[in-house]
Structure formats: structure tokens, C-alpha cells
PASE-948540 format. One record per residue (C-alpha): residue number from 1; residue in three letters; chain; y, z, x. Coordinates in Angstrom, 1 decimal, always signed. Layout:
<rs>
<r k="NUM" r="ala" c="A" v="Y" w="Z" u="X"/>
...
</rs>
This chain:
<rs>
<r k="1" r="met" c="A" v="+22.7" w="-39.5" u="+39.0"/>
<r k="2" r="asn" c="A" v="+19.1" w="-38.5" u="+38.9"/>
<r k="3" r="leu" c="A" v="+16.8" w="-37.3" u="+41.7"/>
<r k="4" r="ser" c="A" v="+15.1" w="-40.8" u="+42.0"/>
<r k="5" r="ala" c="A" v="+18.5" w="-42.5" u="+42.4"/>
<r k="6" r="ile" c="A" v="+19.6" w="-39.9" u="+45.0"/>
<r k="7" r="gly" c="A" v="+16.3" w="-40.5" u="+46.9"/>
<r k="8" r="gln" c="A" v="+16.9" w="-44.2" u="+46.9"/>
<r k="9" r="leu" c="A" v="+20.4" w="-43.7" u="+48.2"/>
<r k="10" r="ile" c="A" v="+19.2" w="-41.5" u="+51.0"/>
<r k="11" r="gln" c="A" v="+16.5" w="-44.0" u="+51.9"/>
<r k="12" r="glu" c="A" v="+18.9" w="-46.9" u="+51.9"/>
<r k="13" r="arg" c="A" v="+21.5" w="-45.0" u="+54.0"/>
<r k="14" r="arg" c="A" v="+18.8" w="-43.8" u="+56.5"/>
<r k="15" r="ser" c="A" v="+17.5" w="-47.3" u="+56.9"/>
<r k="16" r="ser" c="A" v="+20.9" w="-48.8" u="+57.4"/>
<r k="17" r="leu" c="A" v="+21.5" w="-46.3" u="+60.2"/>
<r k="18" r="his" c="A" v="+18.1" w="-47.0" u="+61.7"/>
<r k="19" r="ile" c="A" v="+17.0" w="-43.4" u="+61.5"/>
<r k="20" r="lys" c="A" v="+13.3" w="-42.5" u="+61.0"/>
<r k="21" r="gln" c="A" v="+12.3" w="-39.9" u="+58.5"/>
<r k="22" r="glu" c="A" v="+11.2" w="-37.7" u="+61.3"/>
<r k="23" r="asp" c="A" v="+14.5" w="-37.9" u="+63.1"/>
<r k="24" r="leu" c="A" v="+16.5" w="-37.3" u="+59.9"/>
<r k="25" r="ala" c="A" v="+14.4" w="-34.2" u="+59.1"/>
<r k="26" r="glu" c="A" v="+14.9" w="-32.8" u="+62.6"/>
<r k="27" r="leu" c="A" v="+18.7" w="-33.4" u="+62.5"/>
<r k="28" r="ala" c="A" v="+18.9" w="-31.8" u="+59.1"/>
<r k="29" r="gly" c="A" v="+16.7" w="-28.9" u="+60.1"/>
<r k="30" r="ile" c="A" v="+14.1" w="-29.6" u="+57.4"/>
<r k="31" r="thr" c="A" v="+10.6" w="-31.0" u="+57.2"/>
<r k="32" r="thr" c="A" v="+9.6" w="-34.6" u="+57.2"/>
<r k="33" r="lys" c="A" v="+7.7" w="-34.0" u="+54.0"/>
<r k="34" r="thr" c="A" v="+10.9" w="-32.9" u="+52.3"/>
<r k="35" r="ile" c="A" v="+12.6" w="-36.2" u="+53.2"/>
<r k="36" r="tyr" c="A" v="+9.5" w="-38.2" u="+52.1"/>
<r k="37" r="met" c="A" v="+9.3" w="-36.3" u="+48.8"/>
<r k="38" r="leu" c="A" v="+13.0" w="-36.8" u="+48.1"/>
<r k="39" r="glu" c="A" v="+13.0" w="-40.5" u="+48.9"/>
<r k="40" r="asn" c="A" v="+10.2" w="-40.9" u="+46.5"/>
<r k="41" r="gly" c="A" v="+11.9" w="-39.1" u="+43.7"/>
<r k="42" r="lys" c="A" v="+9.7" w="-36.0" u="+43.9"/>
<r k="43" r="gly" c="A" v="+10.3" w="-32.4" u="+44.7"/>
<r k="44" r="asn" c="A" v="+13.4" w="-30.4" u="+43.8"/>
<r k="45" r="pro" c="A" v="+15.6" w="-29.8" u="+46.8"/>
<r k="46" r="ser" c="A" v="+18.1" w="-27.0" u="+46.8"/>
<r k="47" r="tyr" c="A" v="+21.8" w="-27.8" u="+47.0"/>
<r k="48" r="ser" c="A" v="+21.8" w="-26.6" u="+50.5"/>
<r k="49" r="thr" c="A" v="+19.0" w="-28.9" u="+51.6"/>
<r k="50" r="leu" c="A" v="+20.5" w="-31.9" u="+49.9"/>
<r k="51" r="ala" c="A" v="+23.9" w="-31.1" u="+51.5"/>
<r k="52" r="gln" c="A" v="+22.3" w="-30.9" u="+55.0"/>
<r k="53" r="ile" c="A" v="+20.6" w="-34.3" u="+54.5"/>
<r k="54" r="leu" c="A" v="+23.7" w="-36.0" u="+53.2"/>
<r k="55" r="asn" c="A" v="+25.8" w="-34.5" u="+56.0"/>
<r k="56" r="val" c="A" v="+23.6" w="-36.0" u="+58.7"/>
<r k="57" r="leu" c="A" v="+23.9" w="-39.4" u="+56.9"/>
<r k="58" r="gly" c="A" v="+27.7" w="-39.1" u="+56.6"/>
<r k="59" r="leu" c="A" v="+27.6" w="-38.7" u="+52.9"/>
<r k="60" r="glu" c="A" v="+28.8" w="-35.8" u="+50.7"/>
<r k="61" r="ile" c="A" v="+28.2" w="-34.3" u="+47.2"/>
<r k="62" r="thr" c="A" v="+31.0" w="-34.6" u="+44.7"/>
<r k="63" r="val" c="A" v="+30.7" w="-32.7" u="+41.4"/>
<r k="64" r="gln" c="A" v="+32.6" w="-33.8" u="+38.3"/>
<r k="65" r="ile" c="A" v="+32.7" w="-31.5" u="+35.3"/>
<r k="66" r="lys" c="A" v="+33.6" w="-32.9" u="+32.0"/>
<r k="67" r="asn" c="A" v="+34.8" w="-30.8" u="+29.0"/>
<r k="68" r="asn" c="A" v="+33.4" w="-32.4" u="+25.8"/>
<r k="69" r="ile" c="A" v="+34.6" w="-29.6" u="+23.6"/>
<r k="70" r="glu" c="A" v="+37.4" w="-30.5" u="+21.2"/>
</rs>
């Protein structure tokens, strides 16, 4: 999943919960600009920042590692 898709997911989830960008930013302890940038597929949030946002939205990060070496 790329950053643009993650941003869209965050925006859709935030909207479905009727949370404003400003409120999400405050709850996650980050700036509104960070939320705006992420929802628009810009910026490069740290894992920690992304985890804080997703936690507020009731989502989580799952990492899958594939071994393509034969």
C-alpha cells in the first residue's frame, strides 16, 4: 500500500467517524498540517506518527514480510 492509498484510507475513516482534521491532530498529538499532508498523499510520516493516527481511528499497522529467495 502506498502513501496515497494510506492517506485516502485515513481520510475515509476520519470522515466516517465525523472527526475533523483538527480534532484528529489533537487526539494524535500531531499538527493539523501533518494530517492534511498525509490525506493528500504528501509528506513522509514516521512509523510512530502513522501509528498514533491509526490508533485514534481504531486502525492498526500490519506488516507482512515475504521471502522471495529460492
